C-alpha positions in Angstrom: 29.6 44.6 20.2 25.9 44.3 20.7 25.3 47.8 19.6 27.4 47.2 16.4 25.3 44.2 15.5 21.9 45.2 16.7 22.0 48.9 17.2 21.0 50.8 20.3 18.3 49.6 22.6 16.1 52.6 21.9 15.9 51.9 18.2 14.9 48.3 18.8 11.5 49.2 20.2 9.2 50.2 17.4 6.8 53.1 18.1 3.1 52.3 17.7 1.3 54.2 15.0 -2.4 55.0 15.6 -4.4 53.2 13.0 -8.0 53.1 12.2 -9.9 50.1 13.7 -10.2 47.3 11.1 -13.7 46.2 10.2 -14.5 42.6 11.2 -16.0 40.6 8.3 -19.4 39.3 9.1 -19.5 35.5 9.6 -22.0 33.6 7.4 -23.1 30.2 8.7 -24.4 27.7 6.1 -25.7 24.2 6.4 -23.5 21.5 5.0 -24.8 20.0 1.8 -25.6 16.4 1.2 -22.8 14.0 2.3 -20.7 13.0 -0.7 -19.9 9.4 -1.3 -16.4 8.6 -0.3 -14.2 6.9 -2.8 -13.3 3.4 -1.9 -9.6 2.7 -1.6 -8.4 0.5 -4.4 -6.4 -2.5 -3.5 -2.9 -2.6 -5.0 -2.6 -5.0 -7.9 -1.0 -8.3 -6.9 0.0 -10.6 -9.7 -1.1 -14.1 -8.9 -0.4 -17.4 -10.7 -2.4 -20.5 -9.9 -0.3 -23.7 -10.3 -2.0 -27.1 -10.6 0.0 -30.1 -9.5 -0.5 -33.8 -9.4 1.0 -35.3 -6.3 1.4 -38.8 -4.8 3.4 -40.7 -2.2 3.4 -43.9 -4.3 5.2 -44.4 -7.7 2.4 -44.7 -10.3 -0.1 -44.8 -7.5 -3.2 -42.7 -6.9 -2.6 -39.1 -7.9 -4.1 -36.1 -6.0 -4.6 -32.7 -7.6 -3.1 -29.9 -5.6 -3.6 -26.1 -6.4 -0.9 -23.6 -5.2 -1.3 -19.8 -5.6 1.9 -17.8 -5.9 2.2 -14.0 -5.7 4.6 -13.4 -8.6 4.7 -12.5 -12.3 7.1 -15.3 -13.2 5.5 -18.7 -14.1 8.8 -20.5 -13.6 9.2 -19.0 -10.1 5.6 -19.9 -9.2 6.1 -23.5 -10.3 9.3 -23.8 -8.3 7.5 -22.4 -5.2 4.6 -24.9 -5.7 7.0 -27.9 -6.1 9.0 -26.9 -3.0 5.8 -26.6 -1.0 4.4 -29.9 -2.3 7.6 -31.8 -1.6 7.2 -31.2 2.1 4.2 -33.5 2.2 4.4 -35.6 -1.0 7.2 -37.6 -2.6 6.2 -37.5 -6.3 5.2 -34.1 -7.8 4.2 -33.3 -11.4 3.3 -29.8 -12.7 0.1 -29.8 -14.7 -0.4 -26.1 -15.5 0.4 -22.6 -14.3 -2.1 -19.9 -15.2 -2.4 -16.2 -14.2 -5.4 -15.3 -12.1 
């Protein structure tokens, strides 16, 4: 079966043919040029929205301004995240503005 697939053993060994010696190309060494400036990797664009809040623990008491930065394109979602974060510390929260940075 091996002979049927691959042929006889004698035909599997190729005969060497005398060939002319190949000429070796001459190697040229050169000095490297001036180092090139590497391009700085650009940071990926991150949409950010700055939400300003007025917060307090007293009703109609002294209000503090709190700024929250959210990584989202949606102003509504940014305001909701800011309110959720502010409610952990303050009882009364009022959204003043939400602007893209």
